[in-house]
FIDOVO-41535 format. One record per residue (C-alpha): residue number from 1; residue in one letter; z, x, y. Coordinates in pm, 1 decimal. Last residue first. Example, Ala and Ser with C-alpha at 12.3 -4.5 7.8 and 13.67 -1.06 7.14 Angstrom:
! FIDOVO-41535
lummar: 2 fimar: S c3: 714.0 c1: 1367.0 c2: -106.0
lummar: 1 fimar: A c3: 780.0 c1: 1230.0 c2: -450.0
! end
This chain:
! FIDOVO-41535
lummar: 246 fimar: X c3: 11135.5 c1: 26368.6 c2: 6377.7
lummar: 245 fimar: X c3: 10789.7 c1: 26456.1 c2: 6297.1
lummar: 244 fimar: X c3: 10831.9 c1: 26471.1 c2: 5920.3
lummar: 243 fimar: X c3: 10973.9 c1: 26108.4 c2: 5917.0
lummar: 242 fimar: X c3: 10678.7 c1: 25967.0 c2: 6108.0
lummar: 241 fimar: X c3: 10419.1 c1: 26147.7 c2: 5903.9
lummar: 240 fimar: X c3: 10588.5 c1: 26044.9 c2: 5568.2
lummar: 239 fimar: X c3: 10608.7 c1: 25687.0 c2: 5680.8
lummar: 238 fimar: X c3: 10241.5 c1: 25691.9 c2: 5795.4
lummar: 237 fimar: X c3: 10132.2 c1: 25825.1 c2: 5451.8
lummar: 236 fimar: X c3: 10327.5 c1: 25538.2 c2: 5280.0
lummar: 235 fimar: X c3: 10178.7 c1: 25275.2 c2: 5495.3
lummar: 234 fimar: X c3: 9825.3 c1: 25395.8 c2: 5450.6
lummar: 233 fimar: X c3: 9878.9 c1: 25438.5 c2: 5065.3
lummar: 232 fimar: X c3: 10043.1 c1: 25090.6 c2: 5035.4
lummar: 231 fimar: X c3: 9762.2 c1: 24931.3 c2: 5239.1
lummar: 230 fimar: X c3: 9496.3 c1: 25080.7 c2: 5024.6
lummar: 229 fimar: X c3: 9682.5 c1: 24975.7 c2: 4704.3
lummar: 228 fimar: X c3: 9702.1 c1: 24616.1 c2: 4835.0
lummar: 227 fimar: X c3: 9323.6 c1: 24610.8 c2: 4919.3
lummar: 226 fimar: X c3: 9236.6 c1: 24726.0 c2: 4571.7
lummar: 225 fimar: X c3: 9466.3 c1: 24485.0 c2: 4407.2
lummar: 224 fimar: X c3: 9313.6 c1: 24190.4 c2: 4603.3
lummar: 223 fimar: X c3: 8957.5 c1: 24287.9 c2: 4503.8
lummar: 222 fimar: X c3: 9065.5 c1: 24341.8 c2: 4138.7
lummar: 221 fimar: X c3: 9237.4 c1: 23990.5 c2: 4131.8
lummar: 220 fimar: X c3: 8938.7 c1: 23807.4 c2: 4282.1
lummar: 219 fimar: X c3: 9070.2 c1: 23602.4 c2: 4565.1
lummar: 218 fimar: X c3: 9048.5 c1: 23225.5 c2: 4527.7
lummar: 217 fimar: X c3: 9346.6 c1: 23137.4 c2: 4306.0
lummar: 216 fimar: X c3: 9605.6 c1: 23310.9 c2: 4538.5
lummar: 215 fimar: X c3: 9416.4 c1: 23224.3 c2: 4854.2
lummar: 214 fimar: X c3: 9629.6 c1: 22904.4 c2: 4935.7
lummar: 213 fimar: X c3: 9953.4 c1: 23084.2 c2: 4852.6
lummar: 212 fimar: X c3: 9839.5 c1: 23386.2 c2: 5064.0
lummar: 211 fimar: X c3: 9761.5 c1: 23161.4 c2: 5366.0
lummar: 210 fimar: X c3: 10104.0 c1: 22976.1 c2: 5348.3
lummar: 209 fimar: X c3: 10304.0 c1: 23306.8 c2: 5316.6
lummar: 208 fimar: X c3: 10102.2 c1: 23464.9 c2: 5596.7
lummar: 207 fimar: X c3: 10166.3 c1: 23173.8 c2: 5818.3
lummar: 206 fimar: X c3: 10528.5 c1: 23170.3 c2: 5722.8
lummar: 205 fimar: X c3: 10564.1 c1: 23552.1 c2: 5805.4
lummar: 204 fimar: X c3: 10388.8 c1: 23501.2 c2: 6136.5
lummar: 203 fimar: X c3: 10622.9 c1: 23212.2 c2: 6231.1
lummar: 202 fimar: X c3: 10925.7 c1: 23431.4 c2: 6126.4
lummar: 201 fimar: X c3: 10838.1 c1: 23733.4 c2: 6360.8
lummar: 200 fimar: X c3: 10993.8 c1: 23593.2 c2: 6671.6
lummar: 199 fimar: X c3: 11303.4 c1: 23488.2 c2: 6484.7
lummar: 198 fimar: X c3: 11337.1 c1: 23834.8 c2: 6324.6
lummar: 197 fimar: X c3: 11295.1 c1: 24002.1 c2: 6671.4
lummar: 196 fimar: X c3: 11566.1 c1: 23773.8 c2: 6818.7
lummar: 195 fimar: X c3: 11797.9 c1: 23852.5 c2: 6531.0
lummar: 194 fimar: X c3: 11747.6 c1: 24225.2 c2: 6575.7
lummar: 193 fimar: X c3: 11750.0 c1: 24227.1 c2: 6955.6
lummar: 192 fimar: X c3: 12056.8 c1: 24448.4 c2: 6995.4
lummar: 191 fimar: X c3: 12191.3 c1: 24593.2 c2: 6682.6
lummar: 190 fimar: X c3: 12514.7 c1: 24420.5 c2: 6561.4
lummar: 189 fimar: X c3: 12343.8 c1: 24324.7 c2: 6226.7
lummar: 188 fimar: X c3: 12375.1 c1: 24678.1 c2: 6087.6
lummar: 187 fimar: X c3: 12761.4 c1: 24657.2 c2: 6110.0
lummar: 186 fimar: X c3: 12831.1 c1: 24777.6 c2: 5762.6
lummar: 185 fimar: X c3: 12967.9 c1: 24442.6 c2: 5655.8
lummar: 184 fimar: X c3: 12674.2 c1: 24264.5 c2: 5787.9
lummar: 183 fimar: X c3: 12454.8 c1: 24510.8 c2: 5600.8
lummar: 182 fimar: X c3: 12636.2 c1: 24429.6 c2: 5277.8
lummar: 181 fimar: X c3: 12602.8 c1: 24049.8 c2: 5324.2
lummar: 180 fimar: X c3: 12237.5 c1: 24067.4 c2: 5420.3
lummar: 179 fimar: X c3: 12180.9 c1: 24297.8 c2: 5121.2
lummar: 178 fimar: X c3: 12335.7 c1: 24061.6 c2: 4881.0
lummar: 177 fimar: X c3: 12144.0 c1: 23755.6 c2: 5007.4
lummar: 176 fimar: X c3: 11813.1 c1: 23968.9 c2: 5009.8
lummar: 175 fimar: X c3: 11879.0 c1: 24090.9 c2: 4642.8
lummar: 174 fimar: X c3: 11926.6 c1: 23725.6 c2: 4534.9
lummar: 173 fimar: X c3: 11606.9 c1: 23617.4 c2: 4706.0
lummar: 172 fimar: X c3: 11421.4 c1: 23921.0 c2: 4552.5
lummar: 171 fimar: X c3: 11540.2 c1: 23825.6 c2: 4215.7
lummar: 170 fimar: X c3: 11444.4 c1: 23459.2 c2: 4283.2
lummar: 169 fimar: X c3: 11098.8 c1: 23563.1 c2: 4379.3
lummar: 168 fimar: X c3: 11057.1 c1: 23792.4 c2: 4082.6
lummar: 167 fimar: X c3: 11146.6 c1: 23509.2 c2: 3859.8
lummar: 166 fimar: X c3: 10896.8 c1: 23255.6 c2: 4003.3
lummar: 165 fimar: X c3: 10608.2 c1: 23500.0 c2: 3999.4
lummar: 164 fimar: X c3: 10692.6 c1: 23609.4 c2: 3648.7
lummar: 163 fimar: X c3: 10728.5 c1: 23243.6 c2: 3516.9
lummar: 162 fimar: X c3: 10392.4 c1: 23157.8 c2: 3673.9
lummar: 161 fimar: X c3: 10216.1 c1: 23466.1 c2: 3539.2
lummar: 160 fimar: X c3: 10350.4 c1: 23424.3 c2: 3175.2
lummar: 159 fimar: X c3: 10424.0 c1: 23762.4 c2: 3033.2
lummar: 158 fimar: X c3: 10791.2 c1: 23817.9 c2: 3127.0
lummar: 157 fimar: X c3: 10958.6 c1: 24113.7 c2: 2968.1
lummar: 156 fimar: X c3: 10716.9 c1: 24391.9 c2: 3037.6
lummar: 155 fimar: X c3: 10624.7 c1: 24285.4 c2: 3374.2
lummar: 154 fimar: X c3: 10986.2 c1: 24198.9 c2: 3444.5
lummar: 153 fimar: X c3: 11092.1 c1: 24562.4 c2: 3412.7
lummar: 152 fimar: X c3: 10825.2 c1: 24739.4 c2: 3613.1
lummar: 151 fimar: X c3: 10832.2 c1: 24441.5 c2: 3868.9
lummar: 150 fimar: X c3: 11200.3 c1: 24501.1 c2: 3925.2
lummar: 149 fimar: X c3: 11119.8 c1: 24848.7 c2: 4031.4
lummar: 148 fimar: X c3: 10824.2 c1: 24735.6 c2: 4236.9
lummar: 147 fimar: X c3: 11037.7 c1: 24484.1 c2: 4425.3
lummar: 146 fimar: X c3: 11293.7 c1: 24729.3 c2: 4538.6
lummar: 145 fimar: X c3: 11126.0 c1: 24800.2 c2: 4858.1
lummar: 144 fimar: X c3: 11365.3 c1: 24704.9 c2: 5132.5
lummar: 143 fimar: X c3: 11401.6 c1: 25076.5 c2: 5217.3
lummar: 142 fimar: X c3: 11777.2 c1: 25168.3 c2: 5158.0
lummar: 141 fimar: X c3: 11904.7 c1: 24835.7 c2: 5046.7
lummar: 140 fimar: X c3: 11610.5 c1: 24749.0 c2: 4824.0
lummar: 139 fimar: X c3: 11581.3 c1: 25100.2 c2: 4700.0
lummar: 138 fimar: X c3: 11949.0 c1: 25095.3 c2: 4589.8
lummar: 137 fimar: X c3: 11911.2 c1: 24747.5 c2: 4431.2
lummar: 136 fimar: X c3: 11602.5 c1: 24846.9 c2: 4239.5
lummar: 135 fimar: X c3: 11766.4 c1: 25149.3 c2: 4111.1
lummar: 134 fimar: X c3: 12073.5 c1: 24958.2 c2: 3995.2
lummar: 133 fimar: X c3: 11851.8 c1: 24689.9 c2: 3825.7
lummar: 132 fimar: X c3: 11625.3 c1: 24952.5 c2: 3665.1
lummar: 131 fimar: X c3: 11933.0 c1: 25115.0 c2: 3514.5
lummar: 130 fimar: X c3: 12086.9 c1: 24811.9 c2: 3379.7
lummar: 129 fimar: X c3: 11774.3 c1: 24598.3 c2: 3294.9
lummar: 128 fimar: X c3: 11651.5 c1: 24861.9 c2: 3071.7
lummar: 127 fimar: X c3: 11877.6 c1: 24734.2 c2: 2797.3
lummar: 126 fimar: X c3: 11659.7 c1: 24426.9 c2: 2763.9
lummar: 125 fimar: X c3: 11413.8 c1: 24658.3 c2: 2557.6
lummar: 124 fimar: X c3: 11059.6 c1: 24687.5 c2: 2658.2
lummar: 123 fimar: X c3: 10764.5 c1: 24466.5 c2: 2586.7
lummar: 122 fimar: X c3: 10432.7 c1: 24635.6 c2: 2531.8
lummar: 121 fimar: X c3: 10139.2 c1: 24608.6 c2: 2796.0
lummar: 120 fimar: X c3: 9805.7 c1: 24561.1 c2: 2596.4
lummar: 119 fimar: X c3: 9578.7 c1: 24848.3 c2: 2573.3
lummar: 118 fimar: X c3: 9543.0 c1: 25149.2 c2: 2804.6
lummar: 117 fimar: X c3: 9647.3 c1: 25104.0 c2: 3167.6
lummar: 116 fimar: X c3: 9418.6 c1: 25268.2 c2: 3419.0
lummar: 115 fimar: X c3: 9607.6 c1: 25447.0 c2: 3693.1
lummar: 114 fimar: X c3: 9608.7 c1: 25260.0 c2: 4029.4
lummar: 113 fimar: X c3: 9938.0 c1: 25098.6 c2: 3976.2
lummar: 112 fimar: X c3: 10108.0 c1: 25435.4 c2: 3941.2
lummar: 111 fimar: X c3: 9916.3 c1: 25582.5 c2: 4227.7
lummar: 110 fimar: X c3: 10030.4 c1: 25296.0 c2: 4449.1
lummar: 109 fimar: X c3: 10395.4 c1: 25314.0 c2: 4330.3
lummar: 108 fimar: X c3: 10386.3 c1: 25699.5 c2: 4407.1
lummar: 107 fimar: X c3: 10240.6 c1: 25626.5 c2: 4756.3
lummar: 106 fimar: X c3: 10537.2 c1: 25389.9 c2: 4820.7
lummar: 105 fimar: X c3: 10792.9 c1: 25632.7 c2: 4677.4
lummar: 104 fimar: X c3: 10660.3 c1: 25929.1 c2: 4887.6
lummar: 103 fimar: X c3: 10658.2 c1: 25732.2 c2: 5201.2
lummar: 102 fimar: X c3: 11018.8 c1: 25611.0 c2: 5150.5
lummar: 101 fimar: X c3: 11132.0 c1: 25962.8 c2: 5064.6
lummar: 100 fimar: X c3: 10982.2 c1: 26095.4 c2: 5397.6
lummar: 99 fimar: X c3: 11144.3 c1: 25806.2 c2: 5587.9
lummar: 98 fimar: X c3: 11486.1 c1: 25864.5 c2: 5420.9
lummar: 97 fimar: X c3: 11442.6 c1: 26223.6 c2: 5504.8
lummar: 96 fimar: X c3: 11414.4 c1: 26200.6 c2: 5867.0
lummar: 95 fimar: X c3: 11619.9 c1: 25896.3 c2: 5989.4
lummar: 94 fimar: X c3: 11980.3 c1: 26025.1 c2: 5945.7
lummar: 93 fimar: X c3: 12190.7 c1: 25853.2 c2: 5677.3
lummar: 92 fimar: X c3: 12534.1 c1: 25680.4 c2: 5733.2
lummar: 91 fimar: X c3: 12456.0 c1: 25311.8 c2: 5757.0
lummar: 90 fimar: X c3: 12176.7 c1: 25337.2 c2: 5489.6
lummar: 89 fimar: X c3: 12424.6 c1: 25504.8 c2: 5243.7
lummar: 88 fimar: X c3: 12664.1 c1: 25199.8 c2: 5229.0
lummar: 87 fimar: X c3: 12379.9 c1: 24961.8 c2: 5193.2
lummar: 86 fimar: X c3: 12232.5 c1: 25164.2 c2: 4911.4
lummar: 85 fimar: X c3: 12555.7 c1: 25181.8 c2: 4693.7
lummar: 84 fimar: X c3: 12629.7 c1: 24799.8 c2: 4743.7
lummar: 83 fimar: X c3: 12271.2 c1: 24722.9 c2: 4677.8
lummar: 82 fimar: X c3: 12278.9 c1: 24909.2 c2: 4346.8
lummar: 81 fimar: X c3: 12598.8 c1: 24726.4 c2: 4229.5
lummar: 80 fimar: X c3: 12446.4 c1: 24385.7 c2: 4317.8
lummar: 79 fimar: X c3: 12131.3 c1: 24465.3 c2: 4116.6
lummar: 78 fimar: X c3: 12314.8 c1: 24575.7 c2: 3808.1
lummar: 77 fimar: X c3: 12488.0 c1: 24236.7 c2: 3800.3
lummar: 76 fimar: X c3: 12161.0 c1: 24059.5 c2: 3878.9
lummar: 75 fimar: X c3: 11928.9 c1: 24198.4 c2: 3616.3
lummar: 74 fimar: X c3: 12069.0 c1: 24067.9 c2: 3277.6
lummar: 73 fimar: X c3: 12161.4 c1: 23708.1 c2: 3398.0
lummar: 72 fimar: X c3: 11840.8 c1: 23695.0 c2: 3588.2
lummar: 71 fimar: X c3: 11643.4 c1: 23795.6 c2: 3275.0
lummar: 70 fimar: X c3: 11801.7 c1: 23483.3 c2: 3083.7
lummar: 69 fimar: X c3: 11714.2 c1: 23264.8 c2: 3375.4
lummar: 68 fimar: X c3: 11340.8 c1: 23311.7 c2: 3338.8
lummar: 67 fimar: X c3: 11237.7 c1: 23104.5 c2: 3635.7
lummar: 66 fimar: X c3: 10963.0 c1: 22843.3 c2: 3584.7
lummar: 65 fimar: X c3: 11194.6 c1: 22546.5 c2: 3665.2
lummar: 64 fimar: X c3: 11275.6 c1: 22716.9 c2: 4000.2
lummar: 63 fimar: X c3: 10923.6 c1: 22720.7 c2: 4129.9
lummar: 62 fimar: X c3: 10932.4 c1: 22537.6 c2: 4450.8
lummar: 61 fimar: X c3: 11277.2 c1: 22661.8 c2: 4533.9
lummar: 60 fimar: X c3: 11189.3 c1: 23025.8 c2: 4454.1
lummar: 59 fimar: X c3: 10881.9 c1: 23026.0 c2: 4671.0
lummar: 58 fimar: X c3: 11040.2 c1: 22857.9 c2: 4978.4
lummar: 57 fimar: X c3: 11359.3 c1: 23057.6 c2: 4942.6
lummar: 56 fimar: X c3: 11161.7 c1: 23382.0 c2: 4903.7
lummar: 55 fimar: X c3: 11025.6 c1: 23327.4 c2: 5254.6
lummar: 54 fimar: X c3: 11357.0 c1: 23252.6 c2: 5429.4
lummar: 53 fimar: X c3: 11561.2 c1: 23533.8 c2: 5267.7
lummar: 52 fimar: X c3: 11269.6 c1: 23770.6 c2: 5297.8
lummar: 51 fimar: X c3: 11269.8 c1: 23719.6 c2: 5677.7
lummar: 50 fimar: X c3: 11646.0 c1: 23822.0 c2: 5694.5
lummar: 49 fimar: X c3: 11589.5 c1: 24127.0 c2: 5474.2
lummar: 48 fimar: X c3: 11291.4 c1: 24227.8 c2: 5685.7
lummar: 47 fimar: X c3: 11517.7 c1: 24244.3 c2: 5982.3
lummar: 46 fimar: X c3: 11788.3 c1: 24438.8 c2: 5806.9
lummar: 45 fimar: X c3: 11518.0 c1: 24694.7 c2: 5684.2
lummar: 44 fimar: X c3: 11335.9 c1: 24743.6 c2: 6026.5
lummar: 43 fimar: X c3: 11653.8 c1: 24823.9 c2: 6233.0
lummar: 42 fimar: X c3: 11795.5 c1: 25100.8 c2: 6014.1
lummar: 41 fimar: X c3: 11438.2 c1: 25229.1 c2: 5959.6
lummar: 40 fimar: X c3: 11410.6 c1: 25278.0 c2: 6345.9
lummar: 39 fimar: X c3: 11107.7 c1: 25100.4 c2: 6500.9
lummar: 38 fimar: X c3: 10752.9 c1: 25204.7 c2: 6606.7
lummar: 37 fimar: X c3: 10603.4 c1: 25395.1 c2: 6298.1
lummar: 36 fimar: X c3: 10878.1 c1: 25233.2 c2: 6104.3
lummar: 35 fimar: X c3: 10690.7 c1: 24906.7 c2: 6104.0
lummar: 34 fimar: X c3: 10423.0 c1: 25037.8 c2: 5878.7
lummar: 33 fimar: X c3: 10633.6 c1: 25169.0 c2: 5601.7
lummar: 32 fimar: X c3: 10852.7 c1: 24858.6 c2: 5624.9
lummar: 31 fimar: X c3: 10589.4 c1: 24598.9 c2: 5631.4
lummar: 30 fimar: X c3: 10370.7 c1: 24679.3 c2: 5309.1
lummar: 29 fimar: X c3: 10653.7 c1: 24746.5 c2: 5054.5
lummar: 28 fimar: X c3: 10856.8 c1: 24480.7 c2: 5224.3
lummar: 27 fimar: X c3: 10606.0 c1: 24210.0 c2: 5159.6
lummar: 26 fimar: X c3: 10521.6 c1: 24321.9 c2: 4803.0
lummar: 25 fimar: X c3: 10647.0 c1: 24017.5 c2: 4580.6
lummar: 24 fimar: X c3: 10548.7 c1: 23678.8 c2: 4481.8
lummar: 23 fimar: X c3: 10188.6 c1: 23784.3 c2: 4427.2
lummar: 22 fimar: X c3: 9964.1 c1: 23574.6 c2: 4651.4
lummar: 21 fimar: X c3: 10228.3 c1: 23447.3 c2: 4900.8
lummar: 20 fimar: X c3: 10375.1 c1: 23799.2 c2: 4903.9
lummar: 19 fimar: X c3: 10040.3 c1: 23947.1 c2: 4983.4
lummar: 18 fimar: X c3: 10004.3 c1: 23697.2 c2: 5278.6
lummar: 17 fimar: X c3: 10366.6 c1: 23795.6 c2: 5355.3
lummar: 16 fimar: X c3: 10265.4 c1: 24156.4 c2: 5432.4
lummar: 15 fimar: X c3: 9946.3 c1: 24054.8 c2: 5617.7
lummar: 14 fimar: X c3: 10124.0 c1: 23805.7 c2: 5855.4
lummar: 13 fimar: X c3: 10421.3 c1: 24046.7 c2: 5894.0
lummar: 12 fimar: X c3: 10192.5 c1: 24336.8 c2: 5989.5
lummar: 11 fimar: X c3: 9972.3 c1: 24143.5 c2: 6233.1
lummar: 10 fimar: X c3: 10278.6 c1: 24004.5 c2: 6423.4
lummar: 9 fimar: X c3: 10462.4 c1: 24340.7 c2: 6425.9
lummar: 8 fimar: X c3: 10145.0 c1: 24508.2 c2: 6576.2
lummar: 7 fimar: X c3: 10126.3 c1: 24242.0 c2: 6847.7
lummar: 6 fimar: X c3: 10493.8 c1: 24289.3 c2: 6922.3
lummar: 5 fimar: X c3: 10463.9 c1: 24667.7 c2: 6936.3
lummar: 4 fimar: X c3: 10147.3 c1: 24646.7 c2: 7166.3
lummar: 3 fimar: X c3: 10333.2 c1: 24394.4 c2: 7396.7
lummar: 2 fimar: X c3: 10606.5 c1: 24650.2 c2: 7443.7
lummar: 1 fimar: X c3: 10954.2 c1: 24601.1 c2: 7297.6
! end
């Protein structure tokens, strides 16, 4: 990799995991659409999974007592099924349409979160854990971006901010372990330089995680939300452009 690509990776991972440190999710949503400008999707997603495993372990272990274990029992079986489907698909897909679909999905998430929400958020049925868990698993395996789908469910089931942050972190950790096993079985971790790239990126991920955790109570929520949405739109547009040009 060139020095420019390595520098871009360092900045991307620092920012992405800074967001993760503040919110408990969102690292892959930012990192993957940006990194695919210079690296193949089938390389980026397995690498981000390895980094997610480390970073979510820190957050989940520190907040285990706050985790909504009843929601874990509902989501995890569906998540495992979705990851198996997505990992199998990732190994056999060409690069163009997955990148375009990734960009459209990321921009759709940004637009959805930018829309004004009328009134108080109402709880949804626990039965939604099955379809949303499968969908989140598929998107996690294909693009590393299942977090928003889990968030749609958990945000309407877990209303305490600390319990929500702890629970979504454990969900992402479980998703990462499952994806790593699935990617290994599919041969995606046999790619040259993947582990070396992940090792080189890890210090920047931990730096971002530490900074985000410290800033979590100091940055105005509206300001943080606006910055996150801007990053998502830029990353999504870049993924569409990259895929369409192939």
